[in-house]
C-alpha positions as MATLAB code, in Angstrom:
seq = 'MRTTVGFLMTFAAAVATALSVAPAAAATIGGTYYAVQYDFQEFWTASDGKHFRVVLAGNPFPALLPEQAGAGLLPVMQAAKPRPALTFTYDAPREEPRPDYRLVLVSNAANDLNGDSVCKGTTRFKPGRPGVVNLFAVYCRNDMAMSMTTATTRAAMPTDSSVSLLFRELFMVVFSDSPALKPNAGGIDRR';
ca = [
      -5.387   84.506   44.762;
      -4.292   81.169   45.396;
      -7.280   79.893   42.509;
      -5.229   82.483   40.734;
      -1.978   81.316   40.808;
      -2.931   77.160   40.434;
      -5.086   78.653   37.188;
      -2.118   80.389   35.960;
      -0.318   77.662   36.120;
      -2.126   75.494   34.502;
      -2.257   77.756   31.881;
       1.098   77.832   31.526;
       1.783   74.547   31.487;
      -1.342   73.862   28.937;
       0.904   76.327   26.472;
       4.332   74.598   27.196;
       2.925   71.707   26.009;
       0.789   73.157   23.207;
       4.202   74.699   22.188;
       6.103   72.150   22.285;
       3.450   70.023   19.987;
       2.918   72.212   18.067;
       6.591   72.020   16.143;
       6.540   68.463   15.612;
       3.655   69.061   13.053;
       5.075   72.198   11.647;
       6.148   72.729    7.865;
       9.065   73.922    6.786;
       9.032   76.107    4.056;
      12.394   76.650    2.338;
      13.436   80.217   -0.154;
      11.432   80.925   -2.032;
      11.597   82.889   -5.662;
       9.057   84.428   -8.203;
      10.241   85.167  -11.552;
       9.949   89.117  -12.828;
       6.811   88.239  -14.686;
       5.353   86.261  -12.263;
       1.224   87.800  -11.525;
      -1.097   86.263   -9.428;
      -3.996   87.671  -11.407;
      -2.700   85.672  -13.897;
      -2.847   82.674  -12.308;
      -6.503   83.593  -10.878;
      -7.661   83.986  -14.363;
      -5.761   80.215  -15.525;
      -7.420   78.511  -12.539;
     -10.183   79.962  -11.258;
     -13.196   77.278  -12.186;
     -11.251   75.527  -13.416;
      -9.063   72.135  -13.726;
      -4.957   72.553  -12.667;
      -2.890   70.116  -13.698;
       0.032   68.872  -10.941;
       2.621   66.921  -11.781;
       3.895   64.758   -9.576;
       7.759   63.485  -10.015;
       9.024   60.804   -7.418;
       6.773   59.645   -4.628;
       6.926   61.181   -1.440;
       5.450   58.318    0.694;
       7.880   55.175   -0.148;
       5.689   53.342    2.239;
       3.596   53.411   -0.575;
       3.102   52.927   -4.360;
       4.063   55.747   -6.307;
      -0.124   55.654   -7.264;
      -1.124   54.894   -3.908;
       0.391   58.454   -2.379;
      -0.875   60.634   -5.318;
      -4.178   59.571   -4.740;
      -3.929   59.909   -1.125;
      -1.940   63.620   -1.894;
      -4.866   64.680   -3.900;
      -7.918   65.452   -1.576;
      -5.410   66.399    0.699;
      -4.006   69.635   -1.421;
      -7.765   70.547   -2.684;
      -8.981   70.931    0.606;
      -5.668   73.041    1.223;
      -6.296   74.125   -2.324;
      -5.665   77.970   -2.531;
      -8.000   80.697   -3.571;
      -9.982   80.403   -7.026;
     -11.900   77.923   -7.419;
     -10.084   75.366   -8.313;
      -9.761   71.755   -9.191;
      -6.307   70.123   -8.697;
      -5.485   66.975  -11.635;
      -3.271   64.638  -11.991;
      -4.261   64.482  -15.649;
      -2.238   65.723  -18.696;
      -4.590   67.652  -20.907;
      -5.072   65.897  -24.609;
      -3.340   69.035  -26.576;
      -0.548   70.666  -24.574;
      -1.945   74.341  -24.253;
      -0.616   77.333  -24.751;
       0.083   78.749  -21.808;
       0.651   75.651  -20.184;
       0.199   76.616  -16.306;
       1.186   73.378  -13.911;
       2.052   73.288  -10.651;
       5.251   70.337  -10.146;
       5.936   69.038   -6.756;
       9.398   67.324   -6.711;
       9.663   64.551   -3.975;
      13.437   64.306   -2.511;
      14.764   66.871   -5.621;
      18.105   66.701   -5.939;
      20.367   70.142   -4.930;
      21.089   71.055   -7.986;
      17.557   71.004   -9.269;
      16.318   74.629  -10.652;
      13.163   75.555  -11.541;
      13.607   76.540  -15.265;
      14.837   73.249  -15.497;
      11.445   71.241  -13.856;
       9.696   73.283  -16.392;
      10.821   71.951  -19.139;
      10.897   68.456  -17.439;
      14.095   67.790  -15.782;
      13.625   66.151  -12.876;
      16.485   64.379   -9.967;
      16.325   63.345   -6.875;
      18.332   62.699   -2.994;
      17.981   60.019   -1.026;
      14.807   60.316    1.015;
      14.682   59.579    4.505;
      11.992   57.724    6.222;
       9.172   59.909    8.156;
      10.135   63.075    6.033;
       8.010   64.836    2.945;
      10.804   66.932    1.353;
       9.386   69.030   -1.991;
      10.612   71.048   -4.383;
       7.292   73.134   -5.585;
       7.760   74.689   -8.637;
       4.495   76.646  -10.811;
       5.794   76.421  -14.497;
       4.084   78.862  -17.102;
       5.288   76.935  -20.611;
       8.853   75.719  -20.066;
       9.306   79.102  -17.484;
       9.283   78.915  -13.354;
       7.033   81.212  -11.368;
       7.543   81.060   -8.614;
       9.077   78.209   -6.676;
      10.229   77.094   -3.155;
      10.906   73.750   -0.760;
       8.821   72.383    1.709;
       9.505   70.252    4.451;
       7.546   67.889    7.167;
       7.718   64.903    9.024;
       4.767   62.838    8.146;
       4.736   58.644    7.065;
       1.012   59.064    5.480;
      -0.627   61.226    3.477;
      -3.437   61.866    6.198;
      -1.124   63.074    8.717;
      -2.552   66.499    9.879;
       0.750   67.980    8.805;
       1.205   66.690    4.944;
      -2.436   68.920    5.096;
      -0.604   71.837    6.908;
       2.246   71.384    5.343;
       0.147   72.135    1.544;
      -1.599   75.331    3.283;
       1.617   76.956    3.675;
       3.103   75.931    0.067;
      -0.156   77.146   -1.828;
      -0.061   80.538    0.292;
       3.889   81.056   -0.791;
       3.895   79.300   -4.543;
       0.696   81.065   -5.391;
       1.205   84.646   -3.016;
      -1.337   87.548   -4.112;
       1.214   89.695   -2.192;
       0.855   93.856   -3.767;
       4.769   93.468   -3.907;
       4.513   90.693   -6.301;
       2.700   92.021   -8.973;
       4.636   92.642  -12.050;
       5.425   96.213  -14.037;
       2.622   96.383  -16.397;
       4.884   97.735  -19.269;
       6.496   95.047  -20.932;
       5.678   91.845  -19.194;
       6.232   89.075  -21.297;
       3.144   86.675  -21.393;
       4.964   83.972  -23.276;
];
């Protein structure tokens, strides 16, 4: 009996410790938006086995130069990538593809910035907080937002484990394969 009680007390203390540490590393995903035209299968077709462009606007790690922050984020995003066999890249294509699929990540986006504006090339920022990564993620097709959300976590460097967790959670939302999001097969605008 005494051994069981001791085990349970030790186990409870370990669980309490784990739970108190976990929220500090967890990412917070904000509200989400999906255009009526959003289709995971379209994303899969556009990205599977291909390079998928990421546009990084702003610097989520002010202690680093923007180029260093971007270089540090790319392998983290790649390790957390969604299911298609895609390769993330910052390289812009020589000729603008049509449709032009891309993920735009705006660091510390202004509160009044919307997804369609981001897809048209507009970015505005608000002051960031040291040690906090705040991203507005917009999956674009041409100048239209297909999906978008925000993600926040505490991190000082791209290599912090919380950044990897942020991207794993973020990609599940921005590139959702939920059957509830399948568009109506008739009349889909494919611009």
